[in-house]
C-alpha positions in Angstrom: 137.7 -1.3 147.8 136.2 -2.2 144.5 132.5 -2.5 143.7 132.4 -6.3 144.1 133.8 -6.0 147.6 131.5 -3.1 148.4 128.4 -5.0 147.4 129.5 -8.0 149.6 130.0 -5.6 152.5 126.5 -4.0 151.9 124.8 -7.4 151.5 126.2 -8.8 154.7 124.6 -5.9 156.5 121.2 -5.7 154.8 120.4 -9.4 155.3 120.1 -8.6 159.0 116.9 -6.6 158.3 113.8 -8.6 159.4 111.4 -5.9 158.2 109.9 -5.5 161.7 109.3 -1.7 161.1 110.6 -0.4 164.4 112.8 1.9 162.5 109.9 3.7 160.8 108.8 6.1 163.5 112.4 6.9 164.2 113.2 8.0 160.6 112.5 11.8 160.2 112.2 11.5 156.4 109.6 8.7 156.7 107.8 10.6 159.4 107.4 13.5 157.1 106.6 11.9 153.7 105.3 8.4 154.7 106.9 6.8 151.6 108.1 3.2 152.2 110.9 3.5 149.7 112.4 6.4 151.7 112.3 4.5 155.0 115.2 2.5 156.4 113.3 -0.7 155.9 112.5 0.2 152.3 116.0 1.2 151.5 117.4 -2.0 152.9 114.8 -4.0 150.9 115.7 -2.2 147.7 119.4 -2.7 148.3 119.0 -6.4 148.9 116.9 -6.8 145.8 119.5 -5.1 143.6 122.3 -7.2 144.9 120.2 -10.4 144.5 119.5 -9.4 140.9 115.8 -8.7 141.3 116.1 -5.0 140.6 118.4 -2.7 138.7 119.7 0.7 139.7 117.4 3.4 138.4 116.7 7.2 138.9 113.8 6.2 141.2 116.2 4.3 143.4 118.7 7.1 143.2 116.0 9.4 144.7 115.3 7.0 147.5 119.0 6.5 148.5 119.9 10.2 148.3 116.9 11.3 150.4 118.5 9.8 153.6 119.7 12.2 156.3 122.4 9.8 157.4 121.3 10.5 161.0 121.5 7.0 162.3 118.2 7.1 164.2 117.1 3.9 162.6 119.9 1.9 164.1 119.0 3.2 167.5 115.6 1.5 167.2 116.9 -1.7 165.4 117.2 -4.9 167.4 120.0 -6.3 165.3 121.5 -2.7 165.2 121.6 -2.8 161.4 123.8 0.1 160.2 121.5 1.5 157.5 123.4 4.8 157.3 126.6 2.9 156.2 124.5 0.8 153.8 123.0 4.0 152.3 126.4 5.7 152.0 127.9 2.6 150.4 124.9 2.4 148.1 125.7 6.0 147.0 129.2 4.9 146.0 127.6 2.2 143.8 125.2 4.7 142.3 128.0 7.1 141.6 129.8 4.3 139.7 126.6 3.9 137.6 126.4 7.7 137.0 123.1 7.8 139.0 123.5 10.6 141.5 122.4 14.3 142.0 124.7 16.2 139.6 124.9 19.1 142.1 127.4 16.9 143.9 129.8 17.4 141.0 129.8 21.1 141.8 130.7 20.4 145.4 133.4 18.0 144.4 134.9 20.5 142.0 134.8 23.2 144.7 136.6 20.9 147.2 139.2 20.0 144.6 139.9 23.5 143.4 139.0 25.7 146.4 139.1 23.1 149.3 135.9 24.3 150.8 132.1 23.8 150.2 131.4 27.4 149.3 133.7 27.8 146.3 135.1 31.0 148.0 138.8 31.7 148.2 140.1 29.4 150.9 142.4 32.2 152.2 139.2 33.7 153.6 138.7 30.8 156.1 140.1 32.9 158.9 138.0 36.1 158.2 135.8 35.4 161.2 138.6 36.8 163.3 137.6 40.3 162.2 134.6 39.9 164.5 136.9 39.5 167.5 138.2 42.4 169.6 141.7 42.4 171.0 143.1 39.7 168.7 146.7 39.0 169.6 149.5 39.7 167.1 149.7 36.1 165.9 145.9 36.2 165.4 145.7 32.6 166.7 147.7 31.4 163.7 150.9 30.1 165.1 153.5 27.8 163.5 153.7 25.6 166.7 151.1 25.0 169.3 149.8 22.3 171.6 146.3 22.3 170.2 144.9 22.8 166.7 141.3 24.2 166.5 139.8 22.7 163.3 137.1 25.2 162.4 135.3 23.6 159.5 133.7 25.0 156.3 130.3 26.1 157.6 131.6 28.1 160.6 134.4 29.6 158.5 132.3 30.9 155.6 128.6 31.2 156.7 128.0 34.5 158.6 125.3 33.0 160.8 127.7 30.4 162.1 130.9 32.5 162.3 130.1 33.5 165.9 131.0 29.9 166.9 134.7 30.1 166.1 134.7 33.7 167.6 133.3 32.3 170.8 135.6 29.2 170.8 138.7 31.3 170.3 137.7 33.7 173.1 137.1 30.8 175.5 140.3 29.0 174.7 142.3 32.2 174.8 140.7 33.1 178.2 141.6 29.7 179.6 145.3 30.2 178.6 145.3 27.4 176.1 148.2 27.2 173.6 146.2 26.8 170.4 146.4 27.6 166.7 144.1 27.6 163.7 145.2 26.5 160.2 143.3 29.4 158.6 143.8 29.2 154.8 145.8 25.9 155.2 142.7 24.1 156.6 140.9 22.2 153.9 137.4 20.6 154.1 137.5 17.4 156.1 135.9 15.6 153.2 132.6 14.6 154.8 130.4 16.1 152.1 132.2 13.8 149.6 131.7 10.8 151.8 128.0 11.6 152.0 127.8 12.0 148.3 129.3 8.6 147.6 132.6 10.0 146.4 134.8 8.6 149.1 137.8 8.1 146.8 138.1 11.9 146.3 138.7 12.5 150.0 142.2 11.1 150.1 143.9 14.3 149.0 142.0 16.4 151.6 142.9 14.0 154.3 146.6 13.9 153.4 146.8 17.7 153.3 145.1 18.2 156.7 147.1 15.6 158.4 150.4 17.1 157.1 149.4 20.6 158.3 148.4 19.4 161.7 151.6 17.4 162.2 153.7 20.5 161.2 152.3 22.3 164.2 153.5 19.6 166.6 150.0 19.6 168.2 149.0 16.7 170.4 145.3 17.5 170.4 142.6 18.6 167.9 139.4 20.4 168.9 136.3 20.6 166.7 133.1 22.7 166.9 131.8 20.8 163.9 130.5 17.3 164.8 130.8 16.1 161.2 134.5 17.1 161.1 135.0 15.5 164.5 133.3 12.3 163.3 135.2 12.3 160.0 138.6 12.7 161.7 137.7 10.0 164.3 136.4 7.5 161.8 138.4 8.0 158.6 141.5 9.9 159.6 142.2 8.1 162.9 145.2 10.2 163.8 147.6 9.8 166.7 146.5 13.1 168.2 143.8 13.3 170.8 140.4 14.4 169.3 137.9 16.5 171.3 134.6 18.0 170.4 134.0 21.5 171.7 131.5 20.2 174.3 134.1 17.8 175.7 136.7 20.5 175.9 134.4 23.0 177.5 133.2 20.5 180.1 136.9 19.8 180.9 137.8 23.5 181.2 134.9 24.2 183.5 135.6 21.2 185.7 139.3 22.3 186.0 138.2 25.9 186.9 140.0 27.3 183.8 136.7 28.9 182.8 134.5 30.6 185.4 130.9 31.2 184.7 128.4 33.8 186.0 124.6 33.5 186.2 122.3 33.3 183.2 118.6 33.1 184.0 117.0 31.1 181.2 115.2 27.9 180.5 116.9 26.0 177.7 116.5 22.7 175.8 119.3 20.8 174.2 119.3 19.4 170.7 121.7 16.4 170.2 123.4 16.8 166.9 123.4 13.4 165.1 127.1 13.2 164.3 128.1 14.3 167.9 125.5 12.3 169.8 124.2 9.2 168.2 127.2 8.7 165.8 130.1 9.7 168.1 128.5 8.9 171.5 129.0 12.4 173.0 125.8 13.0 175.0 126.7 14.1 178.6 129.5 16.7 178.1 127.2 19.4 176.6 124.6 18.8 179.4 127.4 19.0 182.0 128.3 22.4 180.5 124.7 23.7 180.6 124.2 22.4 184.2 127.4 24.2 185.3 126.0 27.6 184.3 124.4 29.2 187.4 120.7 30.1 186.9 120.2 28.0 183.8 117.4 25.4 183.8 117.6 22.5 181.3 114.4 20.8 180.0 114.9 17.8 177.8 113.3 17.3 174.4 110.9 14.3 174.3 113.3 12.7 171.8 116.8 13.1 173.1 120.2 11.4 173.2 120.1 8.2 171.1 116.5 8.9 170.0 117.0 12.6 169.1 115.4 13.9 165.9 117.6 15.2 163.2 117.4 18.9 162.4 117.1 18.2 158.7 120.6 19.3 157.7 122.4 16.0 157.5 123.4 13.6 154.7 123.6 16.3 152.0 119.7 16.3 152.0 119.6 20.1 152.1 121.6 20.2 148.9 119.6 17.4 147.1 116.1 18.2 148.3 115.8 21.5 150.2 112.0 21.2 150.5 112.2 17.8 152.3 115.0 19.1 154.5 112.9 22.0 155.5 109.9 19.8 156.3 112.1 17.8 158.7 113.3 21.0 160.3 109.7 22.1 160.7 109.0 18.9 162.7 112.1 19.5 164.8 111.0 23.1 165.5 107.5 22.0 166.6 109.1 19.6 169.1 111.3 22.4 170.4 108.4 24.8 170.9 106.4 22.3 172.9 109.1 22.3 175.6 108.4 25.9 176.5 112.1 26.7 176.6 113.4 30.2 176.0 116.3 28.9 174.0 117.3 25.8 172.0 121.0 25.0 172.3 123.1 22.7 170.2 126.7 21.9 169.6 126.7 21.9 165.8 127.1 24.8 163.3 124.9 23.0 160.8 122.1 22.4 163.3 122.2 26.1 164.4 122.0 27.2 160.8 119.3 24.8 159.7 117.0 25.4 162.7 117.5 29.2 162.8 117.1 29.7 159.1 113.9 27.6 159.0 112.4 29.4 162.0 113.1 32.8 160.5 111.5 31.8 157.1 108.4 30.7 159.0 108.4 33.9 161.1 108.7 31.8 164.3 110.3 33.6 167.2 112.8 31.0 168.3 116.2 31.7 170.0 118.8 29.3 168.6 122.3 29.2 170.2 125.4 27.1 170.0 126.8 25.8 173.3 129.8 28.2 172.8 127.3 31.1 172.8 126.2 30.4 176.3 129.6 29.8 177.7 131.0 33.0 176.1 128.0 34.9 177.6 128.5 33.4 181.0 132.3 33.8 181.3 133.0 36.0 184.3 
């Protein structure tokens, strides 16, 4: 799609905005900084003015457009359901074409092109989390052919805090007798960071490689513990294989008695990840899993499901403006603490990392766990 076509697509969406302001209290960034230009309504107005020739792209507008979390909470409160996230991400493509974008994005793009992951580490290290597992089979979950491919994602592969997620998931799938494989060093980033950076044209090579490697296994199903990978495959890849988030798979395994759970006495609250819940529509499976664990009591956050508040880790904001990302995380943590829960549970490696890291930096005693943590703990 060329820039002219992109501008037409953007314009057809932004003219739906009637400037009512119902999106404002739903936007985490606006709730934190109270700046109209960083609100959904403000971004839509800026975009429309540019397309109508009343404004020109500028560094100030770049700052506004790249401060969006891409969480989609604005659309949940919008009567015409204006897709501001898509407008913003398309705006970023236009800004990139003008050379107006955070140059740190070039570093990420280079890493994905040369190393195929967001950390710039040797991609062969993607499977090193297996060293944390005991009793790993001889094939180390890396088989040439399998019924299921577990697509791990960059964060859980390389960030130590999140590596327990694939460890748990591998244990659970192995215990259930599932025939699965990981791609290890042959898994490349799904490309979502580039989409969020307005560099969508650079994603094609990553997509083609991943699709080829999955097809080579003969798998009929892909499983994801990363909601952004899940969303990217579902929205941009659209493969023939069945796609399941970890929470959907866990709910299915529990319902079919392939995983048996013992009692855990705790009060938990559940944080809906934006890309899993609001964006992909997966709300009930993680709650079904939590309710299936004997002794566990679930208390809902005031803002849940479609109205859930972002953790602050979305839309590349942490990369562009870590201070603003941290202030959004602070707001999320305050909401969690008010529930009185012992543990906050999520189904996203980025949410786990963002919330836990911010709580630790502020010396807040908050237990943050992934859904796979609790299932692994409760496995009989």
